[in-house]
N, C-alpha and C positions, 0 to 999 in steps of 0.2 A: 367155743364159737358156734354159731348156727350152722346147720348142715347146708351144704351147697345145693342150689336147686338141681333137680334131676329131670332129664328130658324123657318123660314117659307119658303115654296117653291117658293114664289114670291119675295124673297129677291133680292135687287139690286146687292148685292155682295156675292160671295161664297169665304169663307176662307178655304184653303186646307193646312193641315199640316200632319205630321206623328204622331201627338199627343205629341211630345216632348214639354215640358213646355216652354223652351226658344224660340222655333220656333213659337209656337202659340202666345206667348206674343207679339212678334214683329208684326205678321200679324194683331192681334187684335188692337194693338196700331195704326197702319196705318189706319185701317178701322174706328176706332173711331174718328180719326182726320179728316177723310173724311166725317164723319157723314152719313154713309150709313148703311142701314139695312142689316145685314149680317147673313148668315147661315154658321155654322162651320162644316167642314167635317174633321174627323180624319181618314186618310186612309194610309194603308201600302200595296203597291203592292205586289202581290205574284210572285213567280218565273215563268218564267225567267225575267220578267220585273224588279223585284227588283235588279237583278244582273246588269242590264244595264241602269237603270233609270238615266236621262230622255232620253237616246238615242233611245231606242226601243219603238216606238209608235204604230207600227202595232199590231192590236188586243188588244189595251190597255183597251178596255172595259172589257175584261176577266181578267185584272189585278185588277179590282175592287173587293173588298170583296163581296161575294154572298149576304150578308145581306143588302147591299146598292145599288147593281147593278140596281135594279128596281126604285130607287129613284134618281140616278144620271143621270137624263134625262132632256130633254127640258120641260118647257121653260128655256133656258140657261140664266145665269145672265149677266147683262151689264158689270160687273167687276168681275175678279177673282184675288185673292191675295194668293200666295203660299209662303211658307217658308221652305227651306230645299230641299235636292236632291230628296227625294221620292215625295214630293209635286210637284216638277218641272215637273214630268211626266204628272200629271193631268192638271196643268195650261197650259202646252204646248198642250195637247190633247183638252182641252176646246176651245182653239183658233181655232182648226181645226173643231171640232164637231159643233161649232156654226157658221161655215162659216165666221169666222172673226168678228162676231158681239160681242163676248165677248172680252173685253180689258184685256189682261193677264199681270199681274204684278208678277214678281218673286223676292223674297227677298233672298239674299245670292247667291254666285256664283253657277250657275247650272252645271258648268264644261263642257259645250258645248257652241257653239256660242250664244251670247245673242240675235241674230236676230230671234231666235225661239219664242221670247216673244215680246210683245209690249214694255215692260219696265222692266229693271232689277235694283234692288236696292242692291248694293254690297258694303260693307265697303271698305275703301281704302286699308286695309291690305290684302284683297282678290286679289288685283292687277289685276282687271278686268276693261277694258276700252271699250268704244263704244259709238256711237251716241245716243243709247237708254239706257245708263247706268248712274245711279246716284250714286255718291260715298260719302256717309257720313263718318265721322271719326269713329264713333262707331255704336252700334246697335240701332234699333228703340225701343222706350219704352214709357210708358204713363206718365212719371214723369213731372209734372209742378206744379205751385204754388197751384192750386186747389187740385191736387192729394195729395200733402204734407199736405195741411190743413185738408183734410179728414182723413189722417193717424194720424195727431196730435190729432184730436178730438176723434178718435176711441180708441186711446191708451194714453189718457191723464195722466194716473198714471205715465208714464215714465218720465214726467217732474219733478217729485219729487226726482228722483235719483240724486246723487251728480254730480255737474259739475266739470270739463268738461265731457260731455257724449260722449263716443266713440263707434260708431257702428262697430262691427267686423264681417265681412261677410266671411264665410268659404265655399270653394268649394271642389274640389278634384283634384287628379292628372290628368294631360292632357299630350298628347304625346309630347308637347313642353316644359312642365315644371312640376316638381314634387311638389305635395302638400301632403306629407306623414308625418309620425310621427316625423322624424327628422326636417322637415320643421316647423311643428307646435310647437315643443319644442323651436326652435329658435324664433318663433313669440311670444310665450307666454313670454319668457325671455325678449325680447325687450319691450313688453308692460308692464311687471312688472317694468322694469327700468323707463319707462316713468311715471308709476303710483307712484313710489316712489318720483319722482320729483314734480308731479303736482296733484296727487290725482285723484278724479273723479270716474267714473263708466264705466262699459263695457256692451254694449248691443250686445250679441253674437248670431249669427244665422248661423246654418249649412244648407246645401242644400240637396236636394234629392240624390245628387251624393256622398255626404260625407259618407265614409265607417263607419259602426257602431262602430268598435273599436276606430277609430279616433274621432268620435263624443263623445264617452264615455270618452276618455282621455281629450278632451277639456272641457267637463262639469266639470270634477274633477279639472282641472287646473285653471279654472276661478272661482271656488266656493269660493276662498279666497278673491275675490274682490267684492265690491258693484256692483250691476247691475242685469241683467236678462239674461237668456239663453233659447233659443228655438232650439230644435233639431227635432221637428216633432209634429204630431197631439197630442201625449200624453202630450205635454206641453201646450195645449190649442190652441186658434186661432192663426194663423200665424201673428206675430206682425211686419213683415218686413216693411210695410208702416210706422208704428209708429216709428220703429227704425230709419229709414231715416229721418223722420220728426223731431224727437227730438234730433238727433245727432248734436253735435257741431264739430265733426270731424269723419272721416270714415277710417277704415283700411280694406282693401279687399285683398283676395288672388289673385294671378295673372293669374289664369287659365281660367276665364270665361269672354268672351267679354261682355256678357249681364250685369254681376255684375259690371264690371269696368265702363261700359257706364252709368249704372244707378247710381252708386256712384258719378260719375262726373256730373250728372244732378242735384244733390241736391243743390250745391252752397256752400259747406263747404270744408275745406281742406281734401284731400284724400291721404292716404299713403299706400304704398305697401311694404311688406317684400319680398325682392327679393335677397336672398343670391347667387343664380346662375341665370344669365340672361337666359331668355326664348329664344327658337329657333323659326324659321319659322314665320308664320303669327302672332302669339302672340308676338313674339319679335318685329316685325314691329309695331304692335299696341302700345306696351309699349313705344317704342322710340318716337312715335308721341305724345302720351299723356304726356310723360315726357317733351318733347321739348315745348309743348304748356302750360305747367304748370298745367295741369289738375290733374296729379298725381305726387307724390314725393316719391322716393325710400328712405327707412330708411337710414339715413346717407348721402343722396344726397343733392345738393344745393337747397336752398329755393328760389322759384320764386314767383313773384306777383300772387295773386289768380285771375284766369281768371273768366269771367262770366260762369254760369252753362252750361254744354254741353247738350243742348236741341235741337236736330236736327229733331225730328219727325214732328213738325209743318211745317218746311221748305220743308222737303221731301214730305209731304202730299200736300202742295200747288203746288209743281212741278208735282206730279202725277196727280192732278186734272186738271192742265193747259193742260198737254199733252193728258189726257183722253178726255177732252172736245174738244180739237182741232181735235182729231181723230174721234169723234162721228158722225159728219155730213156725212162723207164718208162711214159710215157703215149702214146707214138706208136703 
């Protein structure tokens, strides 16, 4: 496995995010694939930069929280990886502050011209194109055979649950699709029908975004089935990796690009309860994942199971190729 990023000021790579778990997970996954020692910065610019990030760069040093302003200084890293719009301000600024010596990689559409960065990694549903843009189908993540083996070993007791074991990953409502009580009632009813036919067990996990009342409803609703339920730290260590490793099929709510991408990276059938089609970017992602066979909507046609959707290694290889090609001109 790649070495874990290390927090030192001489790190080859700086990872910059707003602290959102999904953003940091993508940036870390890329850094780990590149095998670079990395320092993680969780930064949220203050006003007025927060209003206009990443457009407003003038005076951006003042956008840094006072507690880190004296640390976010030279020697600048050889590589900067940011994820999310707030981080895009800092990865753009690092390219300027380092006189171009820092190779700046931005994950997700920064919502301004990608030419402000050396490289932008934006999923296809972001609909962003350019000579310096890489377009994976889904989000970056750490899931590979070794990651799954570690998860299986760490949560070996899950293997004793009745087969087929179905991981059920629950998120929350998104502007493009509702994951509310009505949605979850329909999902539980659909899974109950499947359980009546095939038996098995459910490995249920809610996310940080899942509202407490919805989490409580789901805990009660799944109590009648064999399985396990994780709704937060009160339930013990997060078994997410174990759930994916031991799952023989996965059901995932349609609201999270990261959850969908990670489910599709496992290599087992993935199904989505989608009573109402999603709008916007999520709708475009769903259409591609359905067309490729990576996900199947309940009641939809069954397509041949494709290989696991694991794009991080290929993206990292392309980042490394372009970074190395650019390095001689920056010395």
